Steps between C-alpha positions, in 0.01 A plus 500: 500500500458677164506874461176666366482809286200735548414758241264795545398714197242748389391400155250784397244257360492143388149532354589460138627161407793625283630724771453236753704250299786753464497576874501138596790432274698783642445433872559124438846586376584619860480135610277581803341231723215725623378817327277767649318688224320833532285739304359234276191677385283208580124520556347310793421136412446180695780335292740568220522179293676659207770652712569188706525299176766737367724454800630137545559518875267559792355848498241731654337797344285772662305781325297790619241746372579794723769637264606399147857442633373233736660152460776292665630166452748248657686267264703193601759333288494127436864456620382454855203283631283799623154403636244774550304386796253798512452847358303806605438835338495736785447803271419382147759607260706661766602250783502122497619243756631155399595222728760290317698193591843408361671188620426486870475870543185720518494851361249789490544721191317839514506686174398866510435786257405794714282781378665844477237652734652492867169422666445203264849381573429501874188287438716253318759488778231451760374191312852359448577514882239234557713243303841574627446306823586156377764229553546493125807676364391838349582665177324837463578666177392718212435857386412697824474841339664652803848579626582311814823691552296834514233453762458877540304502166190348645381261756469215248875518456566463881254200532725244330799587725275441799387166334852390439590548864187337633512191288883468481527544120802631312530741213703279272653784298612696798664175644739500195518870410521730812534834318401445137179681423395199292250679276255266342272746324588799276258775396458624145800713417678369807350781702446267794636176628400278791540157653148375517543125429596276791546150627445473884590144624511303816843501673549127446589544129856551410554782248740408229448795264276788395505668156290741297410385149419748231171402318423620151124523545474685834587831683608276782807279519448155622652390823656158549567355836690174541470320830607184660200311642445467868578162660228277633626559850420871454130403501527463874662841530225651284240342727677643812517839344128488420423431859718791598325737262178379643558662839328817569828687555620438154158542337476857624768595259262448216138438592246508779383200696186453294695510176753248640224262586351553156814405315566195722145383414527576134855355455408166648139448425464705169204689640552848646331526841376838614424364844744412772523122546420395863820290504721716293822354643437191280578713200856557631609148411636447152322235301681233301298557174468870489283576198287773358191268487 
């Protein structure tokens, strides 16, 4: 099975066509297979025909009107036969969820660009939790604007660690570099440095490498994760783990019963339910075609 290279990079605007063309040229030179793009400065629109035409492979763009920095995108190279089955903007311009198929494997890519405000970050995290209960292989990546290694800063820094434990996700950088601070952002004048860009992945991926890539147009460096794809037999393991997470004992690590029922309902039906289903045990069983809609 082929290895896949995943890139995450903060681009600080792709609004102007000349800047966008330069950025696309530079990130294309990294030879990525999937790219998570953040801080695109995109206004909210139903579609972005000009942007999709400029990128030859499959893509998804999401803009927002809450802040001028809003805007994220997921770009796929043409080297692999990616198929986007469905896409959802959980927080326009900040969080999007894509269900994508490659070969006989099913993935859920969640691209995030969290706000700097801790309360707003918590809101985004709460929405993401609804979509982590899936038998698809998960890649959760982006600019989190928080330091997971320093949870004492605020509760929004502690929440991702709890989420990793609850849903059996791995911090891909820490799997490779145990002690390296791994700074991905540098403040003006180098007065501050932080690791705020991450890839959290399902345990079924094999990590082949992780590197930081200096980008000329950003105060972030890009992060490149290379993984070997899970085997098709790992789908059964993912389904088994999904059922395990579905028990109340494991769910208490992260969310209350009503929230648990909610993300089961939303993950498998595409419609969040605020009421408790009469036969909620039926939601424990993984579905063959797990989709957003």
